[in-house]
N, C-alpha and C positions, 0 to 999 in steps of 0.2 A: 504493499499500499504505500502509494506518494506520503510524504510528510507535508503538513501545511505549509505555505509559502509567505514570505512577508510581502506586502505592496506598498509603495509608497504614498503619501497624500495626494501626489499629484497626478499619478496615475490612476489611482482610485476616482479622481474628480473627472481626469480626461474620459475614464470608461464609462462613467454615470453621464457625462455631458453627450457622449458620441451614441449613446443607446444600447452599447454594449452590455452595460450592466444595468439593470432595473434596481430601483430603490428599493423594493422588497426584497432583494439577495443581501441587503445589507442589513445586519444584526447588530444595534448598539446595544452593549452590555452595561451602560453606566446605570446610575440609581435616577430616580423618577426625577429629582430636584436639578440633577446635571441635565438630562433630556428637555427638560422646562427652559433650563436656561438658553441651550443651542444645541439644535439637532439638523439633520439631513430631513429634509422634505421625504415623506413617504418611507423613511426607513423604519424598521421595525425596533421597537424597545423589549428586550426580554433583559432584565437586570441578571448580572452574573449570577447572584445567590439564587436566583429562580430556573435558572438553566435546565438543571436535572429534572425537576418536576414539568417542563414546559417542552421538552424534547420532541413533543408531537408537531409543534409549530416551527421546527427547523426542518426544512424543506432541500436535500441536497441534489435536487434532479437537475439544478443547474450549480455554478459555482456561487458559495457563500463568503461574505466578505464582512469580518467581525471587527467591531470598533469599538474603542473605549476613550477616555481622556487624552492618554497619553501611549496604549498601546501595550502596556503590561497586562491590564485585566483581560484584554482581548488575546492577549498570547496565550494567557492560561486557559481561556476558553476555549481555543484552536487546539490546544493540547488535551483536554476533555474530552471536545467532540471527536477529535481522532480516537481517541481510546474507545470512544463508543460506537466507532464505524463509520464515521461519516468521512466524507471525500470532498475533495474541491474547496478546501479550507483557506481561507487569506486573512491574514493579520493585518491592518491598517496602521503602520509603523509611525508613531508620533500622533497617532489618535485625533480627536477632534480639535485639540489645540493646534495640531500641524495644518487640518483642513479650514479651521478658522480663520488661521494667519494667512492662508494663501488667499482667501476670501476677502481679507482686509478688515476681521473682526478681531478683536483682542478679546481671548477667551478667558486666560487666567493671568 
């Protein structure tokens, strides 16, 4: 089985803007208050601590992009999902802070 891959925030935005990745393929594993502050439109919020109970909401028929604030929690979720048999996993390095910076928004 292939190991999950790191993806740069710029590549993530390029894939999203080109339509190659649909927003519902992006799983945001931050907490509600972080999501409320700033998130990618149409991405799916599944806080990290709820992932085991919500595996049925993770559809890996297409590549999945996991994002958090800075890339640490999302890497842990990629590890966990891979151990559960998921494939096509991508960790967005730098997380929402890097995405926000690329879009000219000060995240933290």
